[in-house]
N, C-alpha and C positions, 0 to 999 in steps of 0.2 A: 497621721496628720500632725504637723507642728503647730503649737499654739502661737497666736499672733501677739507680739509685744509692741505696744505703741510707745512713742516718746512720753516720758514721764512715768511710765509703769516700771516697777522694779524688774530688773533683768533686761531692760532695753539696752541694746548696744548699737550705736551707729556704725555702719561700715566705713572703714577708712580708705577703701579703694573702690575702683569701678570694675565691675565684671562685665565682660562682653561675651555674647553668645552669637555665633554665626552659623546659620543653618542654610544648607543649599541642596539642590537636587543633584543626582548623580550625573546629570548632563553637564554640569560645570566641569567636573574633573575628568570626564570621559572624552572631551573634545580632543581631536587630533589635528595637528597642523599639516601643512604640505610636505614636511620632511618626515611625517609619520610618527612624530613625538606626541605623547599624551600630555595634557595640561596638568595632570595630577601631581607629578613630582615638582614641576615649576611652581604650582600654586602652594603646595604644602611646604616646600623647602625655601622658596624665595619670596613669594608674594605675601603670604600671611605674616611671616616674621617681620617684614618691613612695615607692616601696617599696624602693629600692636599699640602704638601710642596715639593713633588717630581716633577722632570721634567715629562712632559706629556708622554714621551716614556716609562718611568718607571711605570707610572700609568696604562697604557694599559697592559704592560707585567705582572706586579704584579697582576692586576685584573684577568687576565686569569689564572695565577698560583694559585691564591686563589680559583678560581672556580674548577680547577683540584684537588686541595687538598680537597676541600669540597665534591666533587663528588666521589673521590676515583679512578677516571680514566679520560681519555680524550675522552671517548665515550659519546656523547651527544644525546639527543632525538630530538633536534632542532638545526637549524643553529645558530652559535655564531659569531657575528661581533662586534668588539669594535673599535671605531674611536675616536682618541683624537686630539684636536687642542689647541695650545697655542698662545695667542695673546700677543705679547710683547709691 
């Protein structure tokens, strides 16, 4: 366990950048469109890199929208859960 260092305590260092964490169920990347293509490569190679500078709420929303666009509907074969966290 790491010790907690609060502002004003010796050794406290403020983070100078924002860290984003995106968690998602396997249903997100396993979806297949009418052409038989998996969303995995599209999501990892095109969608995520294009969202890196957006607020995490937009990352979650746009990720889901890109999946719906890719799939052609919002009817999915598996559950889809996307959870985003931003550490300031």
